[in-house]
Residue, then its C-alpha position, 0 to 999 in steps of 0.5 A: x799382495x804382489x810385491x815389486x821385487x822377489x829375489x831368486x836364488x839359482x840352486x841348479x849347481x847344488x840341488x840340481x846336480x846332486x843326484x846326477x852323475x858327477x859333472x867335471x869341474x870345467x863343465x860346472x864352470x861353463x854352467x855357472x857362466x851361463x847362469x851369471x849371464x841371466x842376471x840372477x843375484x844369488x847362486x847356491x854353488x855347492x854343498x859341504x857334505x860327505x863326498x861318499x853320500x853325495x859324490x856329485x859335489x865332492x869337488x866343493x872346495x875346488x869349485x869354491x876356489x873358482x867363484x871369484x870369477x863372478x864378483x857380483x853374485x852372492x854365492x852360498x853353500x849348503x851344510x848339514x853340520x858343524x864340520x861342513x860349516x867349518x869346511x865351507x868357511x875355510x873354502x871362502x864361502x860366507x853365506x851358509x845354508x844350514x838344513x834342518x829336517x822338521x821330520x825325524x825320519x828324513x833327518x835320520x836319513x839325511x844326517x843320521x841325527x834327530x831333528x832335536x839334535x840338528x836344532x841344537x847345532x844351530x847356535x854353534x853354526x850361527x856363531x861360527x859363521x857370524x864370527x867369520x863375517x858371514x850370514x846363515x840361512x836355516x832351511x827347514x826341510x820336509x816343512x810340509x811332508x816327509x817321505x818316511x813319516x808322512x805329514x809334518x806336524x806344523x808346529x815343528x817347522x814353527x818351533x825350528x824357525x822360532x829357535x833359529x831366529x832366537x839364535x840369530x839366523x839371518x834368514x829362514x826358508x821353508x822347503x817342500x822337499x818331496x813336492x807335496x805342498x799345495x797352495x792352501x797349505x803353503x798359505x797356512x804355514x807361511x801365515x803362521x810363521x809371520x804370525x809367530x815371528x813377525x817380520x822375518x826374512x822368509x824364503x821358500x823352496x818348492x819342487x814340482x813333483x806333482x805339477x803345482x810348484x809354481x802355484x805354490x811359489x806364487x801363493x808364497x809370494x802373495x803371503x809375504x815370501x820375498x826369497x825363492x829358490x829355483x833350479x835351471x831347467x827344473x833339475x834336482x831332487x833330494x837323494x835322501x827323499x824317495x820320490x822327490x823330483x826336480x825343482x821349479x825351473x828358474x826360467x819358468x819362475x822368472x817368466x811368471x813373475x815378470x808377467x805380474x810386474x815383479x822384478x827378479x833381475x833375471x833375463x828370461x831369454x838368457x835363463x832359457x839359454x842357460x837351461x839348454x847349457x844345463x841339458x848339455x852338461x847333464x847329458x839328458x833332457x831337463x823338465x823345463x816346459x819353457x825350454x821346450x816351448x820357448x817364449x811366446x811371440x810378442x803381440x803385433x804392434 
């Protein structure tokens, strides 16, 4: 079930930078310029969370004020509660990602609240964003495993997804926060979501911690996921999930899907160039294999 198109969201400016030393605003703008040149339709720009907890993204409002430079890109921001939602809306963000951890251990580490408490906030957050003319994606973190609680009971992400849809969420996303998912487990959970909820805008977010991130992404696409997150150069990781390493790399995901005839709108050569900019911005090597190896030579005519 290979689709004609898949929408990639570039999460490097948020998920990619959140565990790095703070990057100056002008460097973030340079990175956004490079990402815009790739043709990626959606970019997660920042998060409106506690600047004490995530100092690398303390400039969220200042960055949001610069997003007018790229009018053809849908920018989003991640929030962890009602306060962050209000701040994101005040800053002009109209696509909000509300993250809910399916595991209580990660939920407490991430937001100092239980999963049930986080789920109870969905309705208010959806109402606030919809009243402002925006849309809400509920991201279900630790959908497969938690660094504190171990394997996640698969009824928990299903329960969160079902409640989010009832509250009017515009999209649901399943997140492999610590990179432990495998293709078989991905297929089973994605199929369960579709079986429980029917037609729903379903996305997925994979880390490449154990080397199977792209395999999981392909499996998700084969089972009906049409929205995928990826990070330039493979940057990223969760500061509240020990052992979580980088995301799947945007350029590698686009390269794989292009070979299958899937349209992502992403220029792979430009995406590789953007990975080089990301490497310069963070000041160290990034995990991307495609950045190291480059594109293969075209076949001789």
